[in-house]
N, C-alpha and C positions, 0 to 999 in steps of 0.2 A: 777183470775190472769192468763188469757189466754195469750199465747205468751211470757211468762216470764219463763225462765229456771232456774233451780238450778243446778249448776255445781260443782262437788266435786273432788278435787285432792286426790291422794292416799297418801302414806307416811308411811305405816305400823303403828306402835304405836303412831306416831305423829298425827294420825287420832283421838286421844283422844280429840284434839282441835275441830275437826269437830263434834265429838259426843256431846261436850258441846254446840256448836252452835245449832245443830239439836234438842237437848233436850230443849233448850230455845224456839225454834220455836214451839215445841209440847206444852210446858207450856202455850204459848200465843195463841195456836190453829192457828198458821200460817201455812197453808197447800198449798204448791205449787202443780201445776198440771203436772209438768214435772221435773224429775231429771235424770241426767246422771253422772255416776261415774266410776272410775277405781280403782281396788285394794281395799285398805281400804275404800276409798270413796264410792265405790259401796256397800261394806259390811255394813258400818254404815248407809247408806241411806235406806237399807232394813228395819231396825227397825224404821226408820222415816216413811216409807210407811205403816208399820204395826201398827203405832201409839203406840209403846212401849217405853215410856220414861225411861231412865236410863238403859235399857237392855244391851246396848253395854258396858258401863263403868262398870256395876256391874259384867258382865262376865269377863272382863279383870282383875279387881281388885281381884276377887275371884279365878280365875283359871289360870292366866298367869304363875305363878310359880308352878303350879301343873305339875308333871312329865308327866302326860298324854297329856298335851296341846302342848308343843313344846320342842325341844332340839335336840342335835346332835345324840342322840341314835335313834331318829326317822329318821333322815337323813340317817344314816348308814343302818338302818333296812328296811326302806320303800322308801327311795329316796327323802323324803321331811322333812325339818326342822320342819314344823308345822304338827302335827298329824291330818290330815283332818277328819279321822273317829271320833275323839273325838271333835276337835275344831268346826267342822262344823255340824256333824250329831248327835252325842250323845248329845251335848249341845242343838242343835236346836230342837230335837224331845223329849228329856227326861228331861234334867236338867233345862233349861230355855226356855220352849217351845215358838217357834216363832208362831205368830198369822197369819197363812197362809190365813185364811178366810178374815180377815181385809185387808191384803195385796192385795188379789185378787180383793176385792170389792171397794177399795178406788179409788177415782177419780184422778188417777195419772198415767201418762205415765212414766214408770220406765225403765231406760236403763243401761246396764252393758257392759263395754268394756273389751275385751280380745285380745291379740296379736296373730294373725294367723301366726304360725312359718314358714309355707311354702309360703304363699302369701306375708309375710312381711308387713302386715298392721293390724290395729286394726279393729275388727268387733264388732258390738254391738248387744246384745241380749235384747229383750223386753218381756213384759208379754205374748205376743202371742206365744213366744217360750217355755213358762213354762207350759206344758200340765199336768205335775204332780209335786209334791213338790220337788222331787229330782232334777228336771230340773233347778230350781232356784239355788239350792245349787251347782250344777255342774258348772253353769255359774259363781257364786261367787268364787268357788275354782279356776277356770281357770283364772279369773280376778286377783286373789291374788297369783298366782303361781310365786313366786320370782325367777328370774334367778339365777342359781348356787345353790340355796337352796331348789328348788322344782323340782320334775319330771314334765315333760310336761303333761298337762291335755288333755284328748280326749273327744270331743263332736261331735257326728254324724260323726265319723271317721276323724275329723279335729283336728289338733294339736295346742294347745294354751299355751301361757305363760302370765305373768302379763300384764294387760292392760296399765300400765303406761310406758311400754317400748317405745312406739311410740306416745302415746296420754296421757302424764302425767297430763294434765289439759284439759279435753275434751270439751273446749268451741266451737271448730269448729263444732262438732257433734250437739250441741244444736242449733247453728245458722242454720246449714243445715236442722234441723228439724223444722225450722220456728220461732224460738224464737229470736226476734230482741232486747230483753232486757234480761239480765241474772244477777243472783246473784251467785257469785263465792266464794267458801270457799277454801282458801289455807292453807297449813300446815307449812309454813315457813314464817318468818317475812320479812319485806320489803327490808332488806339489802341482802337477800340470793341470791346467784347465784350458779348454779350447775357447778362443775368442771368435766372435762373429766375423764372417768374411766382410771385407770392405766393398764399396761400390756395388751395392745390391741391385741398383737400377741397371747397371751394365750387365750384371749376371742375367737379369730378366731379359735384356735385349739379346745377349749372346745366345741364350737358350730359348728364344721366343718360339721356336719350333717344338720345343719340349718343355712346356711350362712347369710340369711336375718335377723336372730336373732342377730348374731354377728355385722352385719352392723348397725342395729338399736341401739344396745347397745353402739357402738362406736360413734354414732351420737347423743346420747340421750341428752347430755349437750347442744348441739346446738339447738335441738328442744325445750328443756325446757326453755332455756334463751330467745329464740325467742318468745315463747308463752308468757312469762312474759312481753316482750316489747309490744306485741300485746294487752295484757290485759291493760297495762298502757295507750295505745292509746285509747282503748275503754272507759277507765275511764275518760279520758279528754273529750270524746264525750258524757259522761253521759249515755252510753249504758250498763254499768255494775255497780253493787254495789259489792264491794269486801270486804270480811272478811279475814284478815290475822292476825296472832298472834301479839299482841301489844308489846310483849317482845321477846327477842331472845330465840329460842327453843333449849333446852338442852336435848331433848328426842331423842334417836336413833330409827332407823326403827325397831329394834328388842330389844327395851329397856326392862330391867328386874326390874328396880327400880320403885316400885309401887307408891312411894311418888312423883316422878317426873311426872309420868303419871297422877296421880290424880290432881296435880298442873296444868298441861296443860289442863286437862278437865275443871277445875274451871276457867282457863283463858278464855276458849271458852265461858262458861256461862257469865263471866264478860264482855267480848267484845261484846257478843250478846246483853246483857242488856243495855250497855252504848250506843250502836249504833242503838237500836231498833227503836226509834222515827225517826231517820234519814232514816232508811230503809223503814218504813211505808210511810213516806213523799215521798221517791223516788218511791216506788211501786205505789202510788196514781197518780203520774205524768206519769208513764210508759205507 
């Protein structure tokens, strides 16, 4: 499947839908040669690249409500709502080991987007940037560093926040990388449109040290909704195959209800199964 990209939206725990889609791909041994994701989309695609089916959803269902995973005490103590030492490192190395060897050796160009706070644009990391295992984790942490709920991440003396700030659905990056056809996994249903953030003056004040972060946050709804329109146009041209939840999503970005999350994961599995033959037909024509 050369020149066909797999593009993954973020969305926090709404990414359970993405996890369901990717696990179905793994079940059917459908392996793309290019993925690009931001935030949760990047995190979940890592386990797709390491060929570890159910790893993401099992971690969520088992540890999401574990006090070590996330909560306001971590935000107060360490500056981040998600406890990165536990959620990214302890789990990855000790509790549910990530298969770094398979990840490194799989025939897949893997890209992770994070927002450069000083330059005001999304930058993308790839396998060549991951010289050691921690490099991958640091890129994923940067990509998932939610504004207001995370401290800024530092990589090579550059300051980053969540990749979804300016590239919520990184289809443009995939096209720039030479993929003229793309499969896109969204985490909201077809009726969804993003509203502007409230209290824009407070956003400007909070990120006065990084005015390009504030500017991007205040424009994020415009970028997101424009990207949706562009995707719809690409659909009409048959240049993309889009997975989006077939039901209205009731899972919040920082959802705590495990039943809701598991239901959304199963919806991803269901939507993938029901559309799989159409997808294969589309891929064969691409």
